[in-house]
N, C-alpha and C positions, 0 to 999 in steps of 0.2 A: 470341534469348533475351538479355535485358538482364543484363549482369554488373555487380553492385554489390558493392563491397568496402568494409569498414570497418577503419580504422586507429585504435586507441585509444592515446593517449600518456599517460604518467604512471606513474612507478615505484610509486606507491601502489596501482595496479591489479594489480600483480604480487605484492603482499605483504599488503595489509590492507583493500582495499575492492573490492566487487563492481562490475562494469561495468553500471550502470543505463542508460547511454546506449545500449549495444548492444541491450539489451532493448527500449528505446523504439523504436529504428530498426526492429527485427524486427517488432514489433507493427504499426507504421504501414505498413510495406511490405506486410505480409501482406494488409492491406485493399485493396491495389491489385493483388493477384495476383502480387506480386514477392517476392523473397527476397534474403537476404545470401549471396553466393557464398562469401565468406571473411571472417573477422574476425581481425586480428592485434593483439596488445597489445605495446607496446614501451615501455621505460623512457625516462626523460628524458635520452637520449643522442643528440645531433645526428647523429652518424654512422649510428647504427642507424635513426633516423627517415628520413634521406635514403635509405638502402638500401631500406627497406620501401616507401616511396613510389614510388621508381623502378621497383621490381618490380611494384607494384600497378597502375600505369597502363598497363602493357604490353598487357593484353587486356581491361581494364575499360571500361565505359561511364561508370561513376560511382564515385568514391572519396570516402568520407565520413571525415573526420579529426576526432577529438574531443580536446580538451585542449591545454594548453600555450600559451594566448593571453593569460595573465595577466601581471602586472608583475614577478614575482620571477625570480631567476636560473635557476630550474629550468623556467621556461616558454620552451621553445626551439623550438616548432613553426613559428613564422613564419620564423625564420632558417633552420631546417633545410629547410623547404619551398622557400624561395627558392633556396637552394644546390642542392637536388635538381634544380630545373628551370631553372637558369641565370638566375634573376631577381635583381633588386635589392630591397632593403627600403627603404621610404620611411615618413616620419612623416606621417600624415594630419591636417591642421590641424583639420578639423571634429571628428574623434574626440578630439583633444587638448583642444579647447575644451570638449567635453562632460565630459571627465575633470576639468578644472579647475573647471568649474561644479559638479560633484558635491561637491568638497571645499569650495568657497566657500560653498555653501548650507548646509554643516554647520559653518561657522566654523573650518575646519581648513586648514592649509597643505598643499599637495599634495606628497607625498613625491617626490623626484626619480625613483625607480624607477617611479612610476606613468606616466611618459611612455612607458614600453615598451608600454602598452596601445594607443597610437596607431600602433604599428609595423605596417605591412601589406605584403604582397607586391606589388611593382609590377605594375600591370596587372590586379589583382584587383578584382572588383566587391564592394563592401561590403554585408553583409547586416545590417540593423538588429537590435539586441539590445534587446528591449522590457523586459527585467528585469535587465540588467547593463550594465557599461561596455564590455567588449571586443566589437566587432562580429564577426560571422562574415565569411568571405571566400569568394568563388567565382572560380575561375580555370580557363581552358581549357588543357589540356595535350594537344596533338594532338586525337584524337577523344574524349578522356576529360575529363569535368568533375570537378574536385576542389573539395570544399567543406571549409573549415576552420571548425570550430565550437567554441565555448567548452565546457570540460569539466564544470563544475558542472551536475548533472542538471537543475535548474530552468531554467538559462540554455540548456542544450543543447536541452531540449524546446521552449522558446519559439522559438528561432531555427529549429530543424528544422521545427516545425509551421507556423510563419508564413511562412518564407522558402524552405525547401528542398522541403517536400512538394508545394507547388503546382507546382514545377518538374518533379518526378518523375512527376507524373500523366500526362505525355505518354508515359511508358513503360507505362502501365497495360495489363494483358493479361487481366484478369478482375475478378470481383466476389466479395466475401466478406461473409457475415453470421455473427455469433457469438451464441450463446445460452449464458449462464452461469447455472446454478442452484446456490444455496448452501444447505448444510445444516450444522447444528451438533449435536454430541452423539450422533451415530450413526456407526457404522463405514462406511468406504467400501465394504466388501464388501456390506453391507446395502443401501446406496444402489444399487450395481450390480445386486444381485439384484432390486430393485424395478423399476429403469428399463431394465435390460438387454433384456427382451423387446421393448419399444417401440423401443429404439435399433436392435436387430438387424433388426427387421421393416422399419423405415423406411430403413435403409441399403441394403437389398436393392433398393429402388425408386428411390433417389436417389444419383447419383454425386457424388463430391467431398465426402462427409460424413465428418468425423473426430471422434472422441470421446476425451476424456481425463478421468480421475478424479484429482483433485488434492487430497490431504489436506494440511492445514497448520494448526498451532496449534489443533487441536480442530475446525476447520472442514473440510468436504469440498466442493470445487467440482466441478461437472460442467460441462466446457466442450465445447460442440458447435459445430463450425465447418463451415459450408457454403460451398463454393467452386464457381464456374462462370463461364461466359462470357456467360450470359444473365441480366441483372439481374432481369427480371420473374419468371423461373423460380426464381431464387434466393430472391426475396422470398416467393413462393408456398410453396416448400419450407420456409422458415424458419417462416412462420405456421402451416403444418400441423403441423410437428414440435413446435413450442412448445405448441400446443394439446393434442396427444396426450400430451406429457410432463406438463403441468400437470394434466390430467385423471387421469393415472396416479397422480400424487402424492396428489391428493385422494381417490382411490378406495382407497388403501392403508390399512393399520391406523394406529392413532394414533401409533405410534412414528415413522413416516416423515413423516406430515403435520405432526406437532408439531415435528419437527426441521427442517423446511423454513423457511429464513429469507426467501428471496425470490430475485428475479432480479438479475442483474449483481453487481457486487462490493459488495453492500450490507453494511454493518457492523451488528453487534449493537446498538450504541447508536443507530443511525439507526432500526432496526426498533422498538426499545423506545420511542424518542421519538415515533414516529408513533402507536404504540398509546396512549401516554399522552395525546397530543393528541386523538385520536379519542374517548377515554373521558373527557376533561376531568379527568384526574387529575394530581396532583403527586406527586413522589417525593423522598426524602432517603436518604442512605446513612450507615451506621455502619461504618467500615472499620478493620480491624486489620492483618492480614497483607498486604493489598493496598496499604496505604500511600497511599491517595488515587487509585489507578488508576481506580476506577470513576468517581469524580467527574471526573477528568481526561477520560476517554473520553466521558462523557455531555455535558460542556460543550464538547467539540470540535464538537458539532453546532450549526450556526447556528439560532438561535431556541430553544435549550434553556432559556432563562430562563422560557419559558412554563410549563414543567413541572418543572424541577429546582430544588428549594428550597435544597439545600445538603448539606454532609457534615460529619461529625465523624470525624477520624482519631484514634482512641484506641488508640495502640500499647501503651501501658503499662497494667497492671492498675489503677493508681491513677486514671488518666483514665477508664477504663471505669466505675469506681465513682463518681467525683466528677462526671463530665460526663453520662454516659449512665444513671446510676442502677442499674448492675449491683450486685447485693447482694454484700457481702463473703463471705457464706456460700457463694454460688454459685461464686465463684472458688476458695474454699478447698476445697470439696467436689468440684466438677466440673472445675475448671481453666478457663483462658482459652479453650481450644479445646474447646467442648462445646456440645451442643444448647441447654441451658438458658441458657448465657451469650449466645449469639446471639439467643435469644428476648428476653432482657432488653435487649440492645443495640438491637434494632429498635424495641422499645417506647419506649426512651429517646429515640432520634433522632426518632421521630414526635411525641413529646411536645414536644421542644425546637423543632422546625421547623414543626409544624402541617401536615406533608404528609399527603396521603391515603394514600400507600403508602410502605413503607420496605424497605430492603435492609440486612442486617447480615452481615458476613463475618469469620471469625476462623479462622486456620490456622497450620500449621507449614511455612514456606517453605524451611527448611534453609539450608545443608547440615547444620547441627547442630540440636539441640532435640527430636529425635524420640525415641520410645520404642516398646517392643513393642506397647503398647496404642494409641498414637497415633504412627505412624511419620511421617517427613518426607513432606509432601504431603497430610496429612489436613487437610481444609478443611470447616468447617461454615458453612452459609448459612441465613439465615432471611429470608423475605419476608412482609410483612403488609400487608393492606388492610382497613380497617374492623375487624370482629370476627374476621376469618379470617386464618390464617397457615399457612405451610408451612415445614418445615425439611428440609434434605437434607445429607448428608455426602458429600464427594467424595474420592476417593483419587487424587491427581494425581502425575505423575512428571516428572522433568526437572531442570534447573538451578533455582536460586533465582528467577532472572528468569522462566523458563518457567512455574514454578508460580504465581508472582504473576500473570502475564498470564492463565493458564488460570483461576485463581480468580476474577478479575474477570469474565471471559467467562461462567463458570458461574453466578456470582451474578446478572448481568444476565439470563441465560437463564431462571433460576428465576422472576424476575418476569415475563419475557415469557410464559412458559407459564402462569403464574398469571393474568395478564391475559387470555390467549387463551381460557381456560376460563370467563371472565366470572364469576369468584368475587369480584371486587372491586366 
């Protein structure tokens, strides 16, 4: 059995930031039939790092160390590693030249501290960093291979995937296929109620199948993992199970099939964008409580200029009236968070932009501003296409940030289901 240990360095991991690097390692190793035997997080303390490293290599085949390769005084991993294993630290001229070139190309003088990024453990093999300055390092300590990798998640992932993972494939002991099905706007219990019979039946006939129901932010992910030693059998089991589950979803009532977004970690904005392209429709948004979140999410999708016309963020009542054409009487009688208000908002944004479809949203994100009639979390949404429109009110819960995010998702989902029913 291959023993792989992870040592994460950085005091921020103990107080304010989740360890995304560890999650990345675990996911990648799982695909090889491997796992992390232990993971230790240690602050920016050279003595503590030395102690953890010396203990980790005793029975490990691989130790992966993240963080502490940068230029500042709290980046102490290189020095601590060298001390732990009786090595010297040297300055690598090629790395130093790359750091100098980085600053020269930007017309900046290289800070003296940046020379620290060229410090490497003597005898280590350098691992190129395609997205950052500090390279990774690989050194042999007895029978154990130690990898030092930069801590920023983007850099860590690049060096790990490009340099470390190919190395670790020699330890591969199995194969893994993963199926992820994503739903929105339906409870996880309902999803399990629908898919459970299929999953229980298939698990009786296939070994190495694990299932997890993962709710998050209004979404429900169903993750099915199939593991085994025979790649062909794994592929067959995956194809069969995927087909059974997709047929089950389509055969169910409208609630479940309507809630199904798709496979893999597909986002609401990607699904909505695909539907707009397929139907050759454009869309515009009138946003109040979401403050531009819908426009931000939709324009995160490459190619969204084909269907996204624009947005009006009308946070104040004055702008709702002057820009979107909401009637003063509507605001006075019904308020900013009301069915009639969002109906007039969506009509206004379609008129301004010439889009085929529109989304309007107005709500109370809190923590203040609610009432008995309209508590915090009340969000009205209106979607329109052609002569047809639909309005809906949602009662959301959570922090201000959570309510805004959920409101954006629900608003996009209203248009998704509107388009799905071919009423536009």
